[in-house]
C-alpha positions as CSV (number, residue, x, y, z in Angstrom):
1,M,72.7,130.7,77.9
2,T,71.0,133.6,76.1
3,I,70.0,137.2,76.6
4,D,66.5,137.5,75.4
5,G,65.8,141.1,76.1
6,L,67.9,144.2,77.0
7,T,66.7,147.7,78.1
8,L,69.2,150.6,78.4
9,D,67.9,153.6,80.2
10,G,70.2,156.7,80.5
11,F,73.1,154.5,79.6
12,R,75.8,156.1,77.4
13,S,74.1,157.6,74.3
14,Y,70.7,155.9,75.1
15,D,67.7,157.7,76.5
16,R,65.6,154.6,76.8
17,S,65.7,151.7,74.3
18,S,64.8,148.1,74.4
19,F,66.1,145.2,72.2
20,S,65.1,141.6,71.7
21,F,67.5,138.8,70.7
22,K,67.1,135.3,69.5
23,E,69.1,132.1,69.8
24,G,71.9,131.8,67.2
25,V,73.3,134.8,65.4
26,N,72.0,138.3,65.9
27,I,73.3,141.0,63.6
28,V,73.0,144.6,64.9
29,W,73.8,147.0,62.1
30,G,73.7,150.8,61.6
31,E,75.9,153.8,60.9
32,N,78.7,154.8,63.2
33,A,77.8,156.6,66.5
34,R,74.4,154.9,66.7
35,G,75.2,153.1,69.9
36,K,76.1,149.6,68.7
37,T,79.2,149.3,70.9
38,N,77.3,150.8,73.8
39,M,74.8,148.0,73.5
40,L,77.5,145.4,73.8
41,E,79.1,147.2,76.7
42,G,75.8,147.1,78.6
43,I,75.5,143.3,78.0
44,M,79.1,142.8,79.3
45,L,78.3,144.8,82.4
46,L,75.4,142.4,83.1
47,S,77.9,139.6,83.2
48,G,79.7,141.2,86.2
49,S,82.6,142.4,84.1
50,A,84.0,145.9,84.2
51,S,83.8,148.2,81.2
52,W,86.7,147.7,78.8
53,R,86.2,151.3,77.6
54,S,86.2,153.4,80.7
55,R,87.0,153.1,84.4
56,K,84.8,156.1,85.3
57,R,81.2,155.4,86.2
58,G,80.2,158.9,85.0
59,D,81.2,158.0,81.5
60,L,78.5,155.4,81.4
61,I,75.7,157.7,82.3
62,N,74.0,159.9,79.6
63,F,75.2,163.5,79.8
64,Y,71.6,164.7,80.3
65,R,70.7,162.2,83.1
66,D,71.7,161.7,86.7
67,R,71.4,157.9,86.7
68,A,71.4,155.0,84.3
69,S,70.1,151.5,84.4
70,I,70.7,148.3,82.4
71,E,68.2,145.5,82.5
72,G,68.5,142.1,80.9
73,R,66.3,139.0,80.7
74,I,68.6,136.0,80.8
75,S,67.9,132.4,80.1
76,A,70.4,130.0,81.7
77,R,70.3,126.6,83.4
78,S,66.7,126.1,82.2
79,R,65.6,129.2,84.2
80,T,64.9,132.9,83.5
81,F,66.6,135.7,85.4
82,D,65.8,139.4,85.3
83,V,69.2,141.1,86.0
84,K,69.4,144.8,86.7
85,I,72.2,147.3,87.3
86,S,71.3,150.8,88.6
87,M,74.0,153.5,88.4
88,P,73.4,156.8,90.0
89,L,75.7,159.7,89.2
90,N,76.3,160.0,93.0
91,G,76.0,157.1,95.3
92,K,76.6,153.4,95.0
93,T,75.8,151.2,92.0
94,S,73.3,148.5,92.9
95,Y,72.7,145.1,91.4
96,S,69.6,142.8,91.6
97,V,68.5,139.5,90.2
98,N,64.7,138.8,90.0
99,G,64.3,141.8,92.4
100,V,66.7,140.5,95.0
101,S,69.7,142.6,95.8
102,I,73.2,141.3,94.9
103,K,76.1,142.7,96.9
104,K,79.0,142.3,94.5
105,Q,79.2,143.1,90.8
106,H,81.1,139.9,90.0
107,D,78.3,137.8,91.5
108,L,76.3,138.5,88.3
109,S,78.6,136.1,86.4
110,E,76.6,133.3,88.0
111,Y,73.7,134.3,85.7
112,L,75.4,135.5,82.6
113,K,78.7,134.9,80.9
114,C,80.1,136.7,77.8
115,V,83.1,136.6,75.6
116,L,83.8,139.8,73.8
117,F,85.9,140.2,70.7
118,C,86.5,143.8,69.7
119,P,89.0,145.5,67.4
120,D,91.3,146.3,70.3
121,D,91.7,142.5,70.9
122,L,93.5,142.3,67.5
123,Y,96.3,144.0,69.4
124,L,96.4,141.4,72.2
125,V,99.4,139.8,70.6
126,K,101.4,142.9,69.7
127,G,100.1,145.2,72.5
128,E,101.4,146.0,75.9
129,P,101.3,143.5,78.8
130,E,98.3,145.4,80.3
131,K,96.1,144.2,77.4
132,R,97.0,140.5,78.1
133,R,96.5,140.9,81.8
134,R,93.1,142.4,81.2
135,F,92.3,139.5,78.9
136,M,93.0,137.0,81.8
137,D,91.3,139.1,84.4
138,T,88.1,139.6,82.4
139,A,87.8,135.8,81.7
140,L,88.7,134.7,85.2
141,C,86.4,137.2,87.0
142,Q,83.5,135.5,85.2
143,L,84.8,131.9,85.6
144,R,85.9,132.2,89.2
145,P,84.1,134.7,91.6
146,R,86.9,134.0,94.1
147,Y,89.4,135.4,91.6
148,A,87.3,138.6,91.2
149,A,87.3,139.1,95.0
150,C,91.0,138.6,95.2
151,L,91.7,141.0,92.3
152,S,89.5,143.7,93.9
153,E,91.5,143.4,97.2
154,Y,94.8,143.4,95.4
155,N,94.0,146.5,93.3
156,Q,92.9,148.4,96.4
157,L,96.1,147.4,98.1
158,L,98.1,148.6,95.1
159,K,96.5,152.0,95.3
160,L,97.3,152.2,99.0
161,K,100.9,151.2,98.5
162,Q,101.3,153.8,95.7
163,L,100.2,156.5,98.1
164,M,102.7,155.3,100.8
165,L,105.6,155.3,98.3
166,K,105.2,159.0,97.7
167,E,107.9,161.1,99.2
168,G,107.0,162.4,102.6
169,E,104.2,159.9,103.2
170,D,104.0,157.7,106.4
171,K,105.5,154.3,105.5
172,R,105.1,152.5,108.8
173,M,102.2,150.4,107.5
174,L,104.1,149.4,104.3
175,P,105.2,146.0,105.6
176,V,101.6,145.1,106.4
177,V,100.4,146.2,103.0
178,N,103.2,144.2,101.3
179,E,102.2,141.1,103.3
180,R,98.6,141.4,102.0
181,L,99.8,142.0,98.5
182,I,101.9,138.8,98.7
183,Y,98.9,136.9,100.0
184,Y,96.5,138.0,97.3
185,G,99.2,138.0,94.6
186,A,99.8,134.3,95.1
187,E,96.1,133.6,94.7
188,L,96.0,135.6,91.4
189,I,99.1,133.7,90.1
190,H,97.5,130.4,91.0
191,Y,94.3,131.1,89.1
192,R,96.1,132.7,86.1
193,N,98.4,129.7,85.7
194,A,95.5,127.2,85.8
195,F,93.6,129.3,83.3
196,L,96.5,129.6,80.9
197,T,97.2,125.9,81.1
198,E,93.7,125.1,79.9
199,L,93.6,127.9,77.4
200,T,96.8,126.8,75.8
201,R,95.2,123.4,75.0
202,E,92.1,124.8,73.5
203,A,93.7,127.8,71.7
204,E,96.4,125.6,70.1
205,I,93.7,123.3,68.6
206,I,91.8,126.3,67.2
207,H,95.0,128.0,65.9
208,R,96.1,124.8,64.2
209,G,92.7,124.6,62.4
210,I,92.8,128.2,61.2
211,S,96.4,127.9,60.0
212,R,95.7,124.5,58.5
213,G,98.4,122.9,60.5
214,A,101.1,125.2,59.2
215,E,101.8,126.9,62.6
216,R,102.0,126.0,66.2
217,L,100.8,128.3,69.0
218,E,102.3,128.3,72.5
219,L,101.3,130.4,75.6
220,R,103.7,130.9,78.5
221,Y,102.8,132.6,81.7
222,K,105.4,135.2,82.8
223,T,105.4,136.4,86.4
224,V,108.1,137.5,88.9
225,S,111.6,136.1,88.3
226,T,111.8,134.2,91.6
227,I,108.8,132.0,90.6
228,E,110.3,129.3,88.4
229,D,107.2,127.2,88.3
230,P,103.8,129.0,88.7
231,S,102.0,125.7,89.3
232,M,103.7,125.4,92.8
233,S,101.5,125.6,95.9
234,T,100.2,129.0,97.0
235,D,102.4,128.8,100.1
236,M,105.5,128.4,98.0
237,L,104.2,131.2,95.6
238,R,103.9,133.5,98.6
239,D,107.5,132.6,99.7
240,R,108.9,133.4,96.2
241,L,106.8,136.6,96.0
242,S,108.1,137.7,99.4
243,K,111.8,137.2,98.3
244,H,111.2,139.1,95.1
245,M,109.5,142.0,96.9
246,D,112.3,142.2,99.5
247,S,114.9,142.4,96.7
248,H,113.1,145.3,95.1
249,M,112.1,147.2,98.2
250,E,115.0,149.6,98.2
251,A,114.5,150.5,94.5
252,E,110.8,151.0,95.1
253,L,111.4,153.4,98.0
254,K,113.9,155.3,95.8
255,T,111.8,155.5,92.7
256,G,108.4,155.8,94.5
257,S,107.0,153.2,92.1
258,M,105.9,149.5,92.5
259,L,108.4,147.2,90.8
260,S,107.4,143.8,92.2
261,G,104.1,141.8,92.1
262,A,101.4,140.1,90.1
263,H,100.4,143.4,88.5
264,K,103.4,143.0,86.2
265,D,102.4,139.6,84.8
266,D,102.2,138.9,81.1
267,I,101.5,136.1,78.6
268,E,104.3,135.2,76.2
269,I,102.8,134.2,72.9
270,L,105.0,132.0,70.6
271,I,104.3,131.0,67.0
272,N,106.5,128.2,65.8
273,G,108.8,128.9,68.8
274,Q,109.3,132.6,68.0
275,S,108.0,135.6,69.9
276,A,104.7,136.6,68.2
277,R,105.0,140.1,69.7
278,S,108.4,140.6,67.9
279,F,108.1,138.6,64.7
280,A,104.4,137.8,63.9
281,S,103.0,139.1,60.6
282,Q,99.7,140.9,60.6
283,G,97.9,137.7,59.5
284,Q,99.6,135.7,62.2
285,T,98.7,138.3,64.8
286,R,95.0,138.1,63.8
287,T,95.0,134.3,63.8
288,A,96.5,134.2,67.2
289,A,94.0,136.7,68.6
290,L,91.1,134.6,67.1
291,A,92.6,131.5,68.8
292,L,92.8,133.2,72.1
293,K,89.2,134.6,72.1
294,F,87.6,131.4,70.7
295,G,89.7,129.3,73.1
296,E,88.3,131.4,75.9
297,R,84.8,130.8,74.7
298,E,85.5,127.0,74.6
299,L,86.7,127.1,78.2
300,F,83.5,128.9,79.3
301,R,81.5,126.1,77.6
302,I,83.5,123.3,79.3
303,D,83.3,125.0,82.7
304,S,79.6,125.7,82.8
305,G,78.1,123.2,80.3
306,E,76.6,126.1,78.4
307,W,77.9,128.4,75.6
308,P,78.6,131.9,76.8
309,I,77.2,134.7,74.7
310,L,79.7,135.7,72.0
311,L,79.9,139.4,71.4
312,L,81.6,140.5,68.2
313,D,82.1,144.3,68.0
314,D,82.8,145.2,64.4
315,V,85.6,142.8,64.0
316,L,84.5,141.2,60.7
317,S,85.6,144.3,58.8
318,E,89.1,143.8,60.2
319,L,89.4,140.2,59.0
320,D,90.1,138.7,55.6
321,E,87.8,136.2,53.9
322,S,89.3,133.0,55.4
323,R,89.3,134.3,58.9
324,S,85.8,135.8,58.5
325,T,84.7,132.3,57.4
326,F,86.2,130.8,60.5
327,V,84.3,133.2,62.7
328,A,81.1,132.4,60.8
329,S,81.5,128.7,61.2
330,S,82.6,128.9,64.8
331,A,79.7,131.2,65.9
332,V,77.4,128.2,65.4
333,G,76.3,127.0,68.8
334,G,75.1,129.3,71.5
335,Q,74.1,132.9,71.0
336,T,76.2,135.4,69.1
337,I,75.6,139.2,68.8
338,I,77.5,140.9,66.0
339,T,77.7,144.7,65.4
340,C,78.6,146.1,62.0
341,C,77.9,149.0,59.7
342,T,76.7,146.7,56.9
343,P,75.0,143.3,57.4
344,P,77.5,140.5,56.4
345,T,76.5,137.9,53.9
346,I,78.4,135.0,55.4
347,F,75.6,134.0,57.8
348,N,72.8,132.0,56.3
349,E,70.3,132.6,59.0
350,A,70.5,135.5,61.4
351,N,68.2,137.8,63.4
352,I,68.8,141.3,61.8
353,I,68.4,144.3,64.1
354,S,68.8,147.8,62.6
355,I,69.6,150.8,64.8
């Protein structure tokens, strides 16, 4: 799987620019504020993922334009696909593949899959639970379109419930909304648990290699307290979610906030049996983050039979020599696009793009 060409028109800082990429390692370098991260963001959007930088569509459109488009020529499954996203400032975003309209953004993941590693991901281990939930959601939305659809429904229901919990709002439909939240919440937990079970296997192997066998990585899925085993059937998950929500309903009504559900989930990361969030050193934190992201990449390969595109957004400058060497050796296979201010010397052969 590769992206052979990319055209950004009115997207972020770009007026209209086109880029060509090759198989293997592509290094995009230039001074700050030249649009390197914007380029990677455009590629991620072509995979059906949401932007990791902004939730507002207006932020993605050039200040002087009333619309933006992203076009990519993708090679996958021995075929070529022309994928396009059109974003008007007002109106609906549209998606097409080879000129045929696609209804849902997440359906684009059938044609392109990407794994992004950016400086913020170095805080996956020490950061707030939201970062780790987003990590799961971004991966699963590409791996399982059904998950993306469930997550979309769940998030819409969350917004509706938040409105209902406000003082003075009509709460008669709250039981119906809760019932739907329980239904979709069980689906999310089912997918997340399966994903983490497989990720743990791959990430542990990678982590052991980086640490030269000195450390052991463990990942534990943390969801609502009434679910002792997240691998139970979805019917049983719904029963446990219902009990948890019932026990928190009075407190939710009093506080006007949502206290129960899959939107509170987290990943507990352990290194040698200790909480990495509390006790990991800076080096251990970076090693664990690398293991998570490259473990994710391995799962994509296993699932589809093709390497996803690996996007590295100025992370080499944050890593020491040994971890940079690991990245260089692991980037072999598939296509990698790296952004940086100065071309690194650790890659023997690379396509160099200056912007």
